[in-house]
C-alpha positions, 0 to 999 in steps of 0.5 A: 505533506498532507494526508494519506488515506484509503477509500473507506468511511471510518476516519482516523487522524493523528498529528505525526509531527511528534514522532516523525518531525522531519516530515511535519505531516498530518496523516489521515487514514480512513480505514475499511475492509472488503467484506466477503460472506463465507458460511453466513459470516462477514470476513475481512480480506483487507489489511491496512499498514499504518506506521506513523513513526516510520512514515510507512503506509500500505493497503493490502486487499486479499484476492477474491476467489481464493481461500485465506485472502485475509491471512495473505494480506496480513502476512504481507503487511507484517513482513513488509513493515518488519523488513523496512523497519529493520533496513531503512535509515535516516536521510536515505535517497529515494532510489535506495528506499525504492529498492528496499521496498521492492526487496520487502515485497519479494520477501513478503510474497515468499512468506505469503506462499509459505504461510497463507495456504494459497491466499493472495493479496494486492499491495500498495506501499508508500514510504514518506521520506525527507532527503536533502531538504525535500520531501518525497513519497516512494511507492510500489504497487502490485495488483489494483489498489491504485495510488492517487495524488490529490492537491487541495490547493489546486484541486487537482487529482493525479493517478500515480499507479495503474491497475494490473488487470486482464482487460477493461472489460474484466476489471475485477480480474488482476494479473499480478498478486503478492504470493504468486510465484510469478509476481513482479514489481512492475510499478514503483517510483517516487515523487516530490510532495508539497504542502496541500498534497494528499495521497489516496490509496483505493481498494477494489474487490478482485480475483486473480486470472 
């Protein structure tokens, strides 16, 4: 199915065919973090979800201007991984997987409110599945960590999700975040993937309106 990567600089590559044979995918994750200086120290606000065996990937970017963005991003990632690990089954149709991702995000948002002490985070989650002899990417996105599809064979780049931002002039101000009581999962879907496809998840430095 190609690769999933974030936009940072440290490469990580692992052949997952042994743990997720039905996908026969090579996953390439380039891991990084948004660095925020507090009290003279650099503090990571990002968290990367990478579960090759489950075919589950995500980027969570703690929202700037709020305390405990690092705790919010890690909490959201941990809860979503646990929820989907417990609920997903083999050969499940994309619509059912999409609904489970939405449910996991809602549960994660409540956990962030309860445990992250006011912290908020963006979230983009992708689950790779094999259904009826076709391969799909099922996704959901909250905030402004955009999901993009690059095909190396045809050298094409397609943006899948949109930024939930206040305006083009205030692109660093998002309108939706995990941990907000008003959080909504507005962007979700699935699409068939093929050889040469690479999924890219970007992350930005943002704050909540």
